[in-house]
C-alpha positions as CSV (number, residue, x, y, z in Angstrom):
1,M,264.6,-6.1,120.9
2,K,260.9,-7.3,120.9
3,A,260.3,-4.8,117.9
4,I,263.3,-6.2,116.1
5,V,262.1,-9.7,116.5
6,S,258.6,-8.8,115.5
7,A,260.0,-7.1,112.3
8,L,262.1,-10.2,111.5
9,I,259.0,-12.6,111.9
10,L,257.0,-10.1,109.9
11,A,259.6,-10.1,107.1
12,G,259.7,-13.8,107.1
13,L,255.9,-14.1,106.8
14,I,256.0,-11.7,103.9
15,L,258.5,-13.8,102.1
16,L,256.8,-16.8,102.6
17,A,253.5,-15.1,101.5
18,S,255.1,-14.1,98.2
19,S,256.7,-17.5,97.5
20,A,253.3,-19.3,98.4
21,A,251.9,-18.0,95.1
22,S,254.0,-20.3,93.1
23,A,253.1,-23.4,95.2
24,G,250.3,-24.6,93.1
25,T,249.9,-28.4,93.0
26,I,248.2,-30.8,90.6
27,Y,248.2,-34.6,90.9
28,W,247.8,-36.5,87.6
29,T,246.3,-40.0,86.8
30,P,247.6,-42.0,84.0
31,A,244.8,-42.8,81.5
32,H,246.9,-44.0,78.5
33,E,244.0,-46.3,77.4
34,W,242.3,-43.0,76.3
35,A,245.1,-41.8,74.3
36,P,245.2,-42.4,70.5
37,Q,247.9,-44.8,69.5
38,G,249.8,-45.9,66.3
39,H,251.1,-42.6,65.4
40,S,253.0,-40.0,67.3
41,S,254.3,-36.8,66.5
42,K,254.0,-33.1,67.6
43,M,250.3,-32.1,67.9
44,A,247.5,-29.6,68.4
45,A,244.3,-30.4,69.9
46,G,240.8,-29.0,69.2
47,D,237.4,-29.9,68.0
48,L,238.1,-29.7,64.2
49,D,234.8,-31.2,63.1
50,G,232.5,-29.4,65.3
51,D,230.8,-32.4,67.1
52,G,231.7,-31.3,70.5
53,D,234.7,-33.5,71.3
54,I,238.5,-33.0,71.2
55,D,240.3,-34.3,68.0
56,V,244.1,-34.2,67.5
57,S,246.3,-33.1,64.5
58,L,249.7,-34.4,64.1
59,F,252.6,-32.4,62.5
60,A,255.3,-34.6,60.8
61,A,257.7,-34.1,57.7
62,G,255.3,-36.0,55.6
63,G,252.4,-33.8,56.2
64,I,249.7,-33.2,58.6
65,T,247.6,-36.3,59.8
66,Q,244.7,-36.6,62.0
67,F,243.1,-38.5,64.8
68,W,239.3,-38.2,64.8
69,N,237.6,-38.5,68.0
70,V,234.7,-40.9,67.2
71,G,233.8,-41.4,70.9
72,T,232.0,-38.8,73.2
73,S,233.2,-35.6,74.9
74,T,233.6,-37.6,78.2
75,E,235.1,-40.9,76.8
76,P,237.2,-40.7,73.7
77,A,237.7,-43.3,70.8
78,W,240.0,-42.6,68.1
79,Q,240.1,-43.1,64.2
80,F,243.3,-42.2,62.2
81,G,242.4,-40.4,59.1
82,P,241.4,-39.2,56.7
83,S,243.6,-36.0,56.9
84,P,241.7,-32.8,56.4
85,Y,245.0,-30.9,55.6
86,E,245.7,-32.5,52.1
87,D,245.7,-29.0,50.5
88,V,248.3,-27.7,53.1
89,P,251.9,-27.8,52.0
90,S,254.1,-29.8,54.3
91,C,257.6,-28.6,55.4
92,I,260.6,-29.8,57.3
93,H,260.1,-30.0,61.2
94,Q,256.7,-28.4,61.1
95,N,254.7,-27.8,63.9
96,G,251.2,-26.1,64.4
97,G,248.3,-24.7,66.6
98,L,244.7,-24.3,66.1
99,G,242.4,-21.4,67.0
100,D,239.3,-19.6,65.9
101,L,240.9,-16.2,65.0
102,D,237.9,-14.8,63.2
103,A,235.2,-16.2,65.6
104,D,233.3,-17.8,62.8
105,G,233.0,-21.1,64.7
106,D,235.7,-23.2,63.3
107,L,239.4,-23.4,63.9
108,D,242.1,-21.7,61.9
109,L,245.7,-23.0,61.5
110,V,249.3,-21.5,62.3
111,I,252.3,-23.4,61.2
112,T,256.0,-22.9,61.8
113,C,258.6,-24.5,59.8
114,W,262.5,-25.2,60.4
115,Y,263.8,-23.0,57.4
116,D,261.2,-20.3,57.8
117,D,261.7,-16.8,59.2
118,F,258.0,-16.1,59.2
119,V,254.8,-17.6,60.5
120,R,252.6,-19.4,58.0
121,F,248.8,-19.0,58.6
122,Y,245.7,-20.5,57.1
123,W,242.1,-19.5,57.3
124,N,239.7,-22.2,57.7
125,V,237.2,-21.2,55.0
126,G,235.2,-24.4,55.2
127,T,232.7,-25.3,57.9
128,P,233.0,-26.6,61.4
129,L,232.0,-30.1,60.0
130,S,234.3,-29.8,56.9
131,P,237.6,-27.7,57.2
132,A,239.2,-26.2,54.1
133,W,242.2,-23.9,54.2
134,E,243.3,-20.6,52.6
135,A,246.9,-19.3,53.2
136,D,247.2,-15.7,54.4
137,L,250.8,-14.7,55.2
138,S,249.9,-11.2,56.3
139,V,248.2,-12.2,59.4
140,F,251.6,-12.5,61.4
141,E,253.6,-10.3,59.1
142,G,256.2,-8.6,61.4
143,V,256.3,-11.4,64.0
144,P,259.7,-13.0,63.8
145,I,260.7,-16.5,64.3
146,S,264.5,-18.0,63.8
147,G,266.3,-21.2,64.4
148,G,263.6,-23.6,63.5
149,Y,261.8,-26.1,65.7
150,G,258.8,-23.6,66.4
151,S,256.0,-24.4,68.6
152,P,253.0,-22.0,67.9
153,R,250.0,-21.9,70.1
154,L,247.0,-19.7,70.0
155,A,245.4,-18.4,73.3
156,D,243.9,-15.4,75.0
157,M,247.1,-14.6,77.1
158,D,246.0,-11.0,78.2
159,G,242.2,-11.9,79.0
160,D,240.9,-9.4,76.3
161,G,238.8,-11.8,74.5
162,D,240.9,-12.5,71.4
163,L,243.6,-15.0,70.6
164,D,247.3,-13.9,71.1
165,A,250.2,-16.1,70.0
166,M,253.0,-17.8,71.9
167,L,255.8,-19.1,69.6
168,G,258.4,-21.6,71.0
169,S,261.8,-21.9,69.7
170,W,264.5,-24.6,69.1
171,S,266.1,-23.3,72.4
172,G,263.1,-23.8,74.5
173,R,262.4,-20.0,74.9
174,V,259.0,-18.6,74.0
175,R,258.2,-15.6,72.1
176,Y,255.0,-13.5,72.6
177,A,252.9,-11.6,69.9
178,R,249.8,-9.9,71.3
179,N,246.7,-9.5,69.3
180,V,245.8,-5.8,69.2
181,G,243.1,-6.3,66.9
182,T,239.7,-7.8,67.8
183,A,238.3,-11.4,68.2
184,T,237.1,-11.4,64.5
185,S,239.9,-9.2,63.0
186,P,243.3,-10.0,64.4
187,S,246.3,-7.7,64.2
188,Y,249.5,-8.9,65.8
189,E,252.1,-6.8,67.7
190,Y,255.3,-8.5,68.5
191,V,256.2,-8.1,72.2
192,G,259.5,-10.2,72.7
193,W,260.7,-13.1,74.5
194,V,258.8,-14.1,77.6
195,D,260.6,-14.0,80.8
196,G,261.0,-17.0,83.4
197,I,261.3,-19.5,80.3
198,P,265.0,-20.4,80.2
199,L,266.8,-22.6,77.6
200,A,265.7,-26.3,77.6
201,S,268.0,-29.3,78.0
202,G,267.0,-31.2,75.1
203,S,266.5,-30.3,71.4
204,D,263.3,-29.6,69.4
205,P,261.1,-28.6,72.4
206,T,257.3,-28.3,72.0
207,M,254.8,-26.8,74.4
208,G,251.2,-27.2,75.7
209,L,249.5,-23.8,76.8
210,G,246.5,-23.5,79.2
211,D,245.2,-22.7,82.7
212,L,246.4,-25.7,84.5
213,D,245.6,-24.4,87.9
214,L,242.2,-22.6,87.1
215,D,243.6,-19.3,88.4
216,G,242.7,-17.2,85.5
217,D,246.1,-17.1,83.6
218,L,247.8,-19.7,81.3
219,D,250.5,-22.0,82.2
220,I,253.1,-23.8,80.1
221,V,254.0,-27.5,79.9
222,Q,257.2,-28.2,77.6
223,V,259.0,-31.2,76.5
224,A,262.1,-31.5,74.6
225,D,263.8,-34.5,72.6
226,D,264.6,-36.2,75.9
227,P,262.7,-37.9,78.7
228,S,262.5,-34.5,80.7
229,L,259.6,-32.3,81.0
230,R,259.1,-28.8,82.4
231,C,256.1,-26.9,83.7
232,F,256.0,-23.2,84.2
233,E,253.4,-21.8,86.4
234,N,252.2,-18.2,85.6
235,I,251.9,-16.7,89.0
236,G,251.5,-13.1,87.6
237,T,248.3,-11.9,86.0
238,P,246.9,-12.2,82.3
239,Q,248.2,-8.6,81.8
240,V,251.5,-9.1,83.3
241,F,253.1,-12.8,83.1
242,E,255.4,-14.2,85.7
243,F,256.4,-17.6,84.9
244,V,258.2,-19.8,87.5
245,V,259.3,-23.5,87.2
246,N,257.0,-25.5,89.4
247,P,257.4,-29.3,89.1
248,D,254.6,-29.8,91.7
249,M,252.2,-29.0,88.8
250,M,253.2,-32.3,87.3
251,I,253.0,-34.8,90.2
252,G,252.3,-38.3,88.8
253,V,253.4,-37.2,85.4
254,S,256.4,-39.1,83.9
255,I,258.0,-40.2,80.5
256,P,259.7,-43.4,80.4
257,P,263.5,-42.9,80.6
258,T,264.2,-44.8,77.3
259,S,261.8,-42.7,75.5
260,Y,261.8,-39.0,74.5
261,G,259.1,-36.2,74.3
262,S,258.2,-35.4,70.7
263,G,254.9,-33.5,71.4
264,V,252.6,-32.3,73.9
265,D,249.3,-30.4,74.2
266,L,246.7,-29.6,76.9
267,M,243.0,-30.5,76.3
268,D,239.8,-31.2,78.5
269,I,239.5,-34.9,77.2
270,D,236.9,-35.9,79.8
271,A,234.8,-32.6,79.8
272,D,235.2,-32.2,83.5
273,G,236.2,-28.6,83.5
274,D,240.0,-28.8,83.8
275,L,242.9,-29.5,81.4
276,D,244.5,-33.0,80.9
277,V,247.9,-33.6,79.1
278,I,248.7,-35.7,76.3
279,F,252.4,-36.6,75.4
280,A,253.9,-38.1,72.2
281,I,256.9,-40.2,73.3
282,G,258.0,-41.6,69.7
283,G,257.4,-44.9,68.2
284,G,253.7,-44.4,67.7
285,E,253.1,-44.2,71.4
286,N,251.1,-41.5,73.3
287,L,250.6,-41.0,77.0
288,L,247.5,-39.3,78.5
289,F,247.3,-38.1,82.1
290,L,243.9,-36.8,83.8
291,N,244.2,-33.6,85.7
292,G,243.0,-34.5,89.3
293,G,242.5,-30.9,90.2
294,A,244.5,-28.0,91.5
295,T,245.2,-27.4,95.2
296,P,246.8,-23.9,95.2
297,V,248.2,-22.3,98.2
298,E,246.7,-18.9,98.9
299,P,249.1,-16.1,99.9
300,T,248.5,-14.5,103.3
301,S,247.3,-10.8,102.6
302,W,249.1,-7.8,103.9
303,G,246.0,-7.1,106.2
304,V,246.1,-10.5,107.9
305,I,249.8,-10.1,108.4
306,K,249.5,-6.6,109.9
307,A,246.7,-7.6,111.9
308,M,248.8,-10.4,113.7
309,Y,251.4,-7.9,114.7
310,R,249.6,-4.8,115.8
């Protein structure tokens, strides 16, 4: 009988240990006074002018506009325009992401559009101080999108030193394309839908992608055309994703019930080493929340569990 009870306790501890990995918690502090205001849309954050602080690009039907950070890397101040994207054609329900795909020190541009079944890509052939764009549809050739309302993000998902692509869809689900090239010469292999990201409740979802809990893999924040938001923690590894819904990663973050989430991205706006989150909620208003730091629950190891019941 004693052996049976010990086995049951051991099984319970193993279950708790396996579930503990998804118990990461982050507390957020509103800092809306640091958010750019007057224009809100789908967005992508990145240092577009090479001055060491984060700028914000806005993607709307009329074209791509720009908030320049004229403050510092630890205390932002914003200037709307001029746009560095005048030569990039606009499209319906466009969304975009930024990333340095050729490791030349400036940010390149990926765009998805509502009616396209392909990914648009633009090399930055200017300089870190003065962007200029050159279209190249071959970069994402063979990577499908469908249904419109895409949400493209470029990030090193598998930890091999080059930028992969995560492509959201109108349904809220996310596609993954792995960079099987190099940090200076990308080549994309379409993998498929990412497990653990279910359908969204609202329409036109968009996502932010980054390591929120500083555990070495990338997590996802997603908003749709309603007041709800979703956070998916990667409790797997950079090589093997395992995304689970974890609302504890967004404690203190809320969108007013009379508003809707039209854009989101993650960025270290205060240069403290963790990722903050910005939401566009329509009507020209943006909300910024500062990351108070992650408090993950470490799972108990097999060795510790066995030692307890020898």
